[in-house]
N, C-alpha and C positions, 0 to 999 in steps of 0.2 A: 476439458478446458477449465472447469471451475477448480479442480484440484491444483492445476499448475498456477492459476492466478492466485490461489490461496498460498501456495508455496512462495511465490514472489512477495506477497504482502507480509508473510511471516519473516522472510529474509530481511526485508526492510525494517520491520518492527524490532526484530532481535538485534540487528546491526546497530540500531539506535538505543538498545538496552531499555526498551519500553515494555510495559505490560499491556495486555489487551485493553484494559479499561482506559488507560490514558490515550492509546492509539484510537480506539473507537470514539472516545469523547472528542478528539480532534476532528473526526469526520462528522460528528453529530449523529452517530449510529449507535443503537443499543448494543451493549457488549455481547449479548447472546447472539444477536444477528451477525455481528462482526465475526464472532467465533465460527459461525456456520460458513461464512465466506472463506475464512482462513483455512478451515479444515476441508473445504470442498463439498460440504453437505448441502450448500445452497448456492445457486447461480445468482450473480448480480445482474440486475437489469442494466440497460445501457446508461440510464441516468445516474445510477449509483457508481458505475464504472467510471463515467466521465467526472463525477464529483470527486471521487477518490484520486483519480489521476490529476485533476486540477489542484486539489489541496496539496498534493505531494510535488506538484510541478514536474511530473514525469509523463511520458506518453502512454496513451491507452494501449498502443501496440506492445509496449513492454509488459504491462499487466496481463495482456492476452497472450503473451508468449510468442509474439510475432517479431520481437526485437530483443536483442541482448545488449542494448546500448549501455546499460549500467555497468557491464563488464568491459565494454569497449571504451567507454568514456572514463574519466577519472573518478573512480568510485568514491574516494574520500571526499572530493568536492561535492558530489551529488548528495552523499549522506550528510555532510555539513549543512548544505542548503536546506534539506528536508528537516533536519534538527532545528535549524533557526526558524523555519516556518511554524513548527509545532510550538516552540517557545514563545513566539509572538502572538499566538492565538489565545 
């Protein structure tokens, strides 16, 4: 599960053309720790998972690979919403 969650985070980050430092700063997470999450070397606890999902305004189910809503929904609108949230922080 951590590897798939990391793949989803990486997909979002790269779709927004952001580096790991900017993305991890948005979450308030150390960049090395974030890299461990993204590469699947470390599992997120439920609080971190919820925090990231809330900051991105996406479901925990998507991050845990229980939903593919980002593909089923309008992907461009979702990415635009996430990009705006990052710019405002």
